[in-house]
N, C-alpha and C positions, 0 to 999 in steps of 0.2 A: 728577478728574471727567471722565467720558467725553464727548468731543466739545466740550469747552470751549475757547474761543479764549484763548490766553495772551497777555498784554500786559506790557510792562515796567512795573514798579511806580513808576518815577521815583526810586526810592531804591536805589542800588547795593548797600546792605547787606540789602535785602529781596528775597526770591525773586519771580519773576514770578507774577502773580496771574491768576485767571480774569477775563475781561472780563464786566462786569455792566451790564445796562440797568436803569435805574431802574424799580422795580416788577416786574421779572421774577423768577420763582421759580427757584432754582438747580435744575439737573437732579438728580433724587434717585432714579433707578431703576437697578438693575443690569442689567436686561434691556430690550429694546425693547417689552415688553408694557405698559409704563406704570408709574405710581407704585405702590408697595407699598400695600396697603389701609390700613395704619395711618397713612400720610402724610396722608390726608384729615382725620384728627382732630388733627393736629399744631397746637399753639398758634401756630407760626410761619407757618402756611399763609396767613394774611392780613397778615402783617407785611412790612415792607420787607426784602428779602433782603440788601441791603447792610449792614444792621445785624449780620448773622451772619457777615460776612467782614471782620474787622478787618485793618488794614494792618500793625499791629505789636502786640506783646504788651501794651503799656501803653495801648492805645487805649481811651478812656473808654466807647466803645459796647459793649465786652465786658460791662460790668456790666448795661447795659440788655438786651442779648440774653440773658444768663443769667437775668434776671428773667422773661423770657418762657418760657424752658425750665423754670424752677422750678415753674410751674403747669401744665406740659404733661402731658396724660394719657398720652402715648406716649413720654415721655422715655427710658425704658429701651430700647424698640424702636429709637428713633432712634440711641442710642449703639451698640447692637449692630450696626445697619446700617452706621454710619460706620466702625466698626472692621473689619467684614467687607469693606466696599467700599474700605477703605484711603483714605478721604476725606482728602486732603492739606491742605485749607484749610477754614477756617470753624469755627463753633460748632455742634456736633451733640450732642444728648443732654445738654446742660448743660456740656460740656467744650470748651475751645478746642483748637485744633490742637496747641499745645504740651503741654497736659495729656494729650491722647490719645497723643501721641508718648511721653511719660513713662510712661503706663500700659502701652503696648505694649512699651516697653523693659523695664519691670519684669516683665511677664509672660514675656517671652522670657528675661530674666536668671534668673528663678526656674525655668526649664525648663517653663513651662506650655505646653501644646499647644492651639492653636486660640484662639478668641475666645469669651467667655461668651455 
């Protein structure tokens, strides 16, 4: 994430995570021109952003975040954006960071060029 402040997670086995203020939306644009138009319609726009940034793969909040994504009208755009922006952390388009990494690894392993 561009411009995010990194903080120690407190768990040496976990990577550093972006700092989050309660109620703050994560930065979601690739350019300084502002949010992508689809972002205004995202189901997560009014949710607590901390829900979408689990600390570990078995975090129970992942299920709650994915429920929000499941009914999101712009889920596909969100996933495409996260893959293009190489979002390192969080749940985007209904996939957590580990699932997105696996998807990208599979695409690169299959010789796929670019992102859907």
